[in-house]
C-alpha positions in Angstrom: -22.4 -11.1 18.1 -20.1 -8.5 17.2 -20.1 -5.7 19.3 -18.9 -2.0 19.4 -16.3 0.0 21.7 -17.9 3.0 23.3 -16.3 6.2 23.3 -17.4 8.0 26.2 -15.0 8.5 28.4 -12.1 6.1 27.4 -8.5 5.8 27.8 -6.8 6.2 24.5 -3.3 5.9 23.3 -2.3 6.8 20.0 1.0 6.6 18.5 1.8 8.7 15.5 -0.1 11.6 17.1 2.4 14.2 16.0 0.6 15.1 12.7 -1.8 14.0 10.2 -4.5 11.3 11.3 -3.0 10.9 14.8 -3.6 14.5 15.5 -6.7 14.2 14.3 -8.3 11.5 16.2 -6.9 13.4 19.7 -9.0 16.2 17.8 -12.1 13.9 17.5 -11.8 12.1 21.1 -10.9 14.4 23.1 -14.4 15.7 23.6 -15.0 12.7 25.2 -12.8 10.6 26.2 -11.3 10.5 29.8 -7.2 10.1 29.2 -5.7 10.8 26.0 -1.6 9.3 25.4 -0.3 10.9 22.9 3.1 9.1 21.6 5.4 10.0 18.5 8.9 10.4 18.1 8.8 14.4 18.0 7.9 15.4 21.9 7.9 19.1 20.9 5.3 18.7 18.5 3.1 16.2 21.0 3.5 19.5 23.1 2.5 21.6 20.5 -1.0 18.8 20.0 -2.0 18.9 23.5 -1.9 22.4 24.1 -4.2 22.8 21.3 -6.4 20.5 23.0 -7.2 22.2 26.4 -10.1 23.0 27.5 -11.6 19.7 26.1 -12.6 16.8 28.7 -9.6 14.3 28.3 -6.7 14.5 30.6 -3.5 14.7 27.9 -0.6 12.8 28.3 2.2 13.3 25.5 5.8 10.4 25.3 8.4 10.9 23.2 9.8 7.5 22.1 11.3 6.0 18.9 8.1 3.0 18.4 10.2 0.9 15.5 12.7 0.2 18.4 12.5 -2.9 21.1 14.2 0.1 23.1 11.5 2.9 22.3 8.5 0.3 22.9 9.7 -0.3 26.2 10.3 2.6 27.1 6.9 3.4 26.7 5.5 0.5 28.1 7.9 1.3 31.5 6.1 4.8 31.5 2.5 3.3 31.5 3.6 1.4 34.4 5.3 4.1 36.4 2.2 6.4 35.6 -0.4 3.8 36.2 -1.8 4.7 33.1 -4.2 1.5 31.7 -5.1 2.7 28.1 -8.6 0.9 26.9 -7.9 1.8 23.8 -5.4 1.5 21.3 -5.0 3.6 17.9 -2.1 2.4 15.7 -1.6 5.3 13.3 2.1 5.3 13.7 3.3 4.7 10.0 6.0 5.2 6.7 5.8 4.8 3.2 8.8 5.2 0.6 7.8 6.4 -3.6 10.4 4.5 -5.6 11.3 1.2 -7.4 12.3 -1.5 -5.0 15.5 -1.5 -5.7 16.8 1.7 -5.5 15.4 2.3 -1.8 17.5 3.4 0.9 17.8 0.0 2.9 17.4 1.2 6.2 13.8 3.6 4.9 13.1 -0.2 3.7 13.7 -1.7 7.1 12.3 1.4 9.5 8.9 0.5 7.4 9.3 -2.8 8.4 10.0 -2.3 12.2 7.3 0.4 12.2 4.1 -0.4 10.6 4.4 -4.2 11.1 6.4 -5.0 13.7 5.6 -2.1 16.2 2.0 -2.1 15.4 2.3 -5.9 16.1 3.9 -5.8 19.4 2.3 -2.8 20.8 -0.6 -4.4 20.3 0.0 -7.8 22.2 1.9 -5.7 25.2 -1.7 -3.9 25.6 -4.1 -7.1 25.2 -2.3 -7.8 28.3 -3.4 -4.7 30.3 -6.6 -4.4 28.9 -9.6 -5.5 31.4 -12.7 -6.0 30.6 -13.7 -4.3 27.4 -11.0 -3.0 25.0 -10.6 -1.5 21.5 -8.2 -1.9 18.5 -8.0 0.9 15.7 -5.8 0.2 12.9 -4.6 2.4 10.2 -3.9 0.5 7.1 -4.6 1.7 3.7 -6.5 1.1 0.4 -2.8 0.2 -0.9 -3.3 -3.3 1.2 -5.9 -4.2 -1.2 -2.8 -4.1 -4.2 0.5 -5.4 -4.9 1.8 -1.9 -5.7 5.1 -1.4 -8.0 7.1 1.5 -6.8 5.3 1.5 -2.8 5.7 -2.3 -2.7 7.2 -2.7 0.8 4.8 -0.6 1.6 1.3 -1.9 0.4 2.7 -5.3 1.3 3.2 -4.1 5.3 -0.4 -2.9 4.9 -1.9 -6.2 4.1 -0.4 -7.3 6.6 -2.4 -4.6 9.2 -5.5 -5.7 7.2 -5.5 -9.1 7.9 -3.6 -9.4 11.4 -6.9 -6.8 12.1 -9.4 -8.9 10.7 -8.1 -12.0 12.0 -7.6 -10.4 15.7 -11.7 -9.1 15.3 -12.3 -12.5 16.0 -10.3 -14.2 17.8 -11.0 -11.4 20.5 -14.6 -10.9 20.2 -15.4 -13.7 23.3 -13.1 -11.4 25.4 -14.9 -8.1 24.6 -12.6 -6.7 22.4 -13.5 -4.6 19.7 -10.5 -4.8 16.5 -11.5 -2.3 13.5 -8.8 -1.3 10.8 -9.6 1.5 9.0 -7.8 1.5 5.0 -7.6 5.5 3.7 -7.0 6.3 0.1 -5.0 9.7 -0.7 -5.4 11.3 2.6 -3.5 15.4 2.9 -1.3 14.6 5.1 2.3 14.3 5.9 2.8 10.7 4.7 3.8 12.0 1.0 6.1 14.4 1.9 8.2 11.6 4.2 7.8 8.8 1.5 9.7 10.8 -1.0 12.8 9.8 -1.4 15.6 12.3 -0.9 16.5 13.4 -3.9 12.6 14.6 -4.4 11.7 11.3 -6.9 8.0 10.6 -6.4 5.8 7.9 -7.6 2.6 7.7 -9.9 -0.1 9.2 -8.7 -3.3 9.4 -11.5 -6.5 8.4 -10.0 -5.6 9.8 -6.5 -8.0 13.3 -6.6 -11.1 10.5 -7.7 -10.5 9.0 -4.1 -9.2 12.2 -1.9 -10.9 12.5 1.4 -9.6 14.8 4.2 -8.1 13.6 7.5 -11.3 14.3 9.8 -13.7 12.4 7.3 -10.8 9.6 8.0 -11.6 9.7 11.7 -14.9 10.5 11.6 -15.7 7.1 9.8 -12.8 4.7 11.3 -14.6 6.0 15.1 -17.7 5.1 13.7 -17.0 1.8 12.7 -15.3 1.2 16.2 -18.3 1.8 17.7 -20.6 -0.2 15.5 -18.6 -3.0 15.9 -16.8 -2.9 12.5 -14.2 -5.2 11.1 -13.2 -3.3 8.0 -14.2 0.0 7.2 -12.7 2.0 3.5 -13.5 5.7 4.6 -15.5 7.5 1.4 -17.4 6.8 -1.4 -14.9 6.4 -3.9 -12.3 4.7 -1.6 -15.4 1.9 -0.7 -16.0 1.3 -4.3 -12.5 1.1 -5.0 -11.8 -1.2 -2.4 -14.4 -3.7 -2.9 -13.5 -3.7 -7.0 -10.2 -4.4 -6.2 -11.2 -7.2 -3.8 -13.2 -9.1 -6.3 -10.8 -8.6 -8.9 -8.9 -11.2 -10.0 -5.4 -11.7 -9.8 -4.5 -11.8 -13.6 -6.4 -8.9 -13.9 -5.1 -7.0 -11.8 -1.1 -7.9 -12.7 -2.4 -6.9 -16.3 -3.7 -3.6 -15.5 -0.7 -2.7 -13.2 1.9 -3.7 -16.0 0.4 -1.6 -18.4 0.5 1.7 -15.6 4.0 0.9 -15.2 5.2 0.7 -19.2 2.8 3.7 -19.7 5.1 5.9 -17.0 8.2 3.9 -18.5 7.4 5.7 -21.8 6.2 9.6 -20.3 9.9 9.1 -18.5 11.3 8.8 -22.1 9.3 11.5 -23.5 10.8 13.6 -20.3 
């Protein structure tokens, strides 16, 4: 039987907490959590998020670290040991995308996507599981992109496919220990993701159809936390994203390839006309 994770008086560690979904997780948890540990690269922005939570129930601690590196993750674990902080909820939100063809992608950005989206999430989960005593929760931020092989977003989509598969496996594996694992697969959401995913030359990717799936970060986070509380292993927030997620998961692979190739040809023709 699947059990949910209770949020009341939880001690949550949130990665990528300086903006976007991470900051929204902090805002929605602050009135009910006992402790929030906010982690991101930019310490000054984390302090701004902390200040915005003043007067709420949760005690807020900030820690600046580059979780895409072994040293950054080690520094976070050392900080938790030194301060005696023992999170019972890990929200793996930190992530990075890259818009554009794979062959022209900057090698360092490609590597960072893998380091952050896959390695950091996996190794932090492993390290914190060893510290969880009794009930615990893990909430991994995946993406609707995890259901598709996405040209011009290839590494990101593949990395999120890993996150979804990893999360669903752990949900089964850890249930006997009383640890709830949920992954949330949002569609297009107004955050800083698109800004950081663009190339340095400003080039973008095809966004046709995204407007139909776009929902605010507040709804993504609310549905993700509700899924964690009820013990659901995977949630696609928003009606449009739920329908799209089901469609993409059920669609035969050969048909998906045809549609994606057609989309790429249409985009190439449009560029030639410019």
